[in-house]
C-alpha positions in Angstrom: 53.2 -20.8 10.1 56.7 -19.6 11.2 57.1 -17.6 8.0 53.9 -15.7 8.6 54.9 -14.9 12.2 58.3 -13.7 11.0 56.8 -11.5 8.3 54.1 -10.1 10.6 56.7 -9.4 13.3 58.9 -7.6 10.9 56.1 -5.4 9.5 54.7 -4.6 12.9 58.2 -3.6 14.0 58.5 -1.5 10.9 55.1 0.2 11.5 55.6 0.8 15.2 59.2 1.9 15.3 58.4 5.0 13.3 56.5 6.9 15.9 55.7 4.4 18.7 52.9 1.9 19.1 49.4 2.3 17.8 46.1 0.6 18.6 44.4 -1.8 16.2 41.2 -0.2 14.8 37.9 -1.8 14.9 34.2 -0.8 15.2 34.6 0.4 18.8 38.4 0.3 19.4 41.2 2.1 17.8 42.6 5.1 19.7 45.0 5.6 22.5 45.7 8.9 24.3 49.2 9.8 25.5 50.7 12.7 27.4 52.6 15.2 25.3 56.3 15.6 25.9 57.9 19.1 25.6 60.0 19.6 22.4 62.3 22.1 20.7 60.5 24.8 18.7 60.2 24.3 14.9 58.9 26.5 12.1 55.1 26.0 11.6 53.8 24.4 8.4 51.8 26.6 6.0 48.1 25.8 6.8 46.5 23.3 4.4 42.8 22.6 3.9 43.2 19.3 5.8 44.9 20.8 8.8 41.9 20.6 11.1 41.8 18.0 13.9 39.4 15.1 13.4 37.4 13.4 16.1 38.2 9.8 17.1 35.2 8.6 15.1 36.1 10.5 12.0 39.7 9.5 12.0 38.8 5.9 12.5 36.5 6.2 9.4 39.4 7.7 7.5 41.6 4.6 8.1 41.9 2.6 4.9 39.3 -0.2 5.0 39.4 -3.8 3.5 37.2 -2.6 0.6 40.0 -0.3 -0.6 42.6 -3.1 -0.7 43.5 -4.9 -4.0 41.9 -8.4 -4.5 43.0 -11.2 -2.3 43.6 -9.4 1.0 41.8 -10.1 4.3 41.9 -8.4 7.7 44.5 -9.7 10.1 43.0 -9.9 13.6 46.0 -11.4 15.3 46.5 -8.1 17.2 50.3 -7.9 17.2 51.7 -4.9 19.1 55.2 -3.9 19.8 54.4 -1.1 22.2 56.3 2.1 22.0 59.4 0.9 20.2 61.1 3.5 17.9 63.9 3.2 15.4 67.1 2.7 17.5 65.0 3.9 20.5 65.1 7.6 19.4 63.0 10.0 21.5 59.9 11.5 20.1 59.3 15.2 20.7 55.5 14.8 21.0 53.0 11.9 21.6 50.1 11.4 19.2 46.7 12.2 20.6 45.0 9.6 18.5 46.8 6.5 17.1 45.1 4.0 14.8 46.3 1.0 12.7 44.8 -1.8 10.7 46.6 -4.9 9.4 45.9 -7.2 6.4 47.2 -10.6 5.2 47.3 -12.5 1.9 48.5 -15.9 0.7 50.5 -18.4 2.6 53.9 -20.1 2.7 56.7 -18.3 0.8 54.1 -16.2 -1.0 52.5 -14.9 2.3 52.2 -11.1 2.5 51.1 -8.7 5.2 50.2 -5.1 5.0 49.5 -2.4 7.6 48.1 1.1 7.5 48.2 3.7 10.2 47.1 7.3 11.1 48.6 9.3 14.0 47.0 12.6 14.8 49.0 15.2 16.9 47.8 18.3 18.7 48.8 20.5 15.8 50.4 20.5 12.4 53.5 22.0 14.0 53.8 19.1 16.5 53.4 16.6 13.7 56.1 18.4 11.7 58.5 18.2 14.6 57.7 14.5 15.0 58.5 13.9 11.3 61.7 15.9 11.7 62.8 13.6 14.5 61.9 10.5 12.5 63.9 11.8 9.5 66.9 12.7 11.6 66.9 9.3 13.4 67.0 7.4 10.1 70.1 9.3 9.1 72.1 7.5 11.7 70.0 4.4 12.6 70.9 1.8 10.0 70.5 -1.4 12.0 69.7 -2.8 15.5 68.8 -6.0 17.3 65.2 -6.3 18.4 63.9 -9.4 20.3 67.0 -11.3 19.2 66.6 -10.5 15.5 68.9 -8.1 13.6 67.0 -5.5 11.6 68.6 -3.4 8.9 67.1 -0.1 7.7 67.8 1.4 4.3 66.4 4.7 2.9 64.0 4.3 0.0 62.8 6.8 -2.6 59.1 7.6 -2.5 56.6 9.6 -4.4 55.7 13.1 -3.2 52.5 12.6 -1.1 51.1 15.0 1.5 53.4 17.7 2.8 56.5 15.5 3.1 57.2 11.8 2.7 60.0 9.3 3.3 60.4 5.5 2.8 62.4 2.8 4.6 63.3 -0.7 3.5 63.5 -3.0 6.5 65.1 -6.5 6.4 65.4 -9.2 9.0 64.8 -12.9 9.5 64.6 -13.6 5.8 61.7 -11.2 5.3 61.5 -7.7 3.8 59.1 -4.8 4.7 58.7 -1.6 2.7 57.4 1.2 4.9 56.4 4.6 3.7 55.4 7.6 5.8 53.8 11.0 5.0 53.2 14.2 6.9 49.8 15.7 6.2 48.8 18.6 8.4 48.5 17.3 12.0 48.6 13.7 10.9 51.4 11.2 10.1 50.1 8.4 7.8 52.0 5.2 7.2 51.6 2.2 5.0 53.8 -0.9 4.9 53.9 -4.2 3.0 56.0 -7.2 3.8 56.8 -10.7 2.8 59.4 -13.4 2.2 59.3 -12.6 -1.5 57.5 -10.4 -4.0 57.4 -7.2 -2.0 56.2 -4.6 -4.4 57.2 -0.9 -3.7 54.6 0.3 -6.2 51.8 -1.5 -4.3 53.0 0.2 -1.1 53.0 3.6 -2.8 49.5 3.1 -4.2 48.2 2.1 -0.8 49.7 5.2 0.8 48.2 7.4 -1.9 44.8 5.8 -1.2 45.2 6.4 2.6 46.2 10.0 2.2 43.3 10.7 -0.2 40.9 9.1 2.2 42.2 11.1 5.1 42.2 14.4 3.2 38.7 13.8 2.1 37.5 13.2 5.7 39.4 16.3 6.9 38.0 18.6 4.2 34.5 17.2 4.5 
C-alpha cells in the first residue's frame, strides 16, 4: 500500500508541477476556471488546423479514455491533487481556462504502476506558447527540490516530436520514478506520465502521448 501511495504521489507531483493543478475528469466534472495573469509578449505560433478553442464538453471528450489504454489498466479514482504546485515554484505567465486530468493504475507491490493524462487549454495559442516557454526555461535551472518532505530530482529526457513542441522530464523520489512528457499543440498543453517502483517504460509514455495528441487534434478538427 505504501508503495502505491509513493508512486501515485510522485506521478501526481510530476503532472501538476508542470503547469499547476488540474481537476480530475469524470462524466460531469473535469474543468476549473482561473484568472489570467499578465505576461511578457512572445511571438505567435503559426496557426494550425487544431488551433480553435474547444468547449468544456468537447475537451473532456478528447481526454484519453480507459478504452485507449493498453491491457491491464484501470481508472484510479483516488482523486489525488497537489493544487497549483509548479517546478521549483516558478511563476506561470497565464492560467489555463480549462484543466483536465485522468489517472490510471495497474498491478500491485513492486510492479505497481500509475499513469496520468492531462489537457490544459489556454485563451489562445500564443498564451499556450508562452506557458510552454516558461516551463522549458524553469527546467533549465530547476533540477531538484524538496516537496512534502521528499527530495525530487528532475532530469531532462529526450522525446519524439509531437505537436508543435515537446519536452520530457524524468522525475525520481522516494524510490519511485516517473516519466513525464509534455507537448504544445495550438492553444493546448497535453501531458502524459507513467510511474512506478520498477519497469517504467519511456516508449509506453511516448505512445500514450501520441494517442492523446491524436485524439485532441481529431476533436479540434472535427
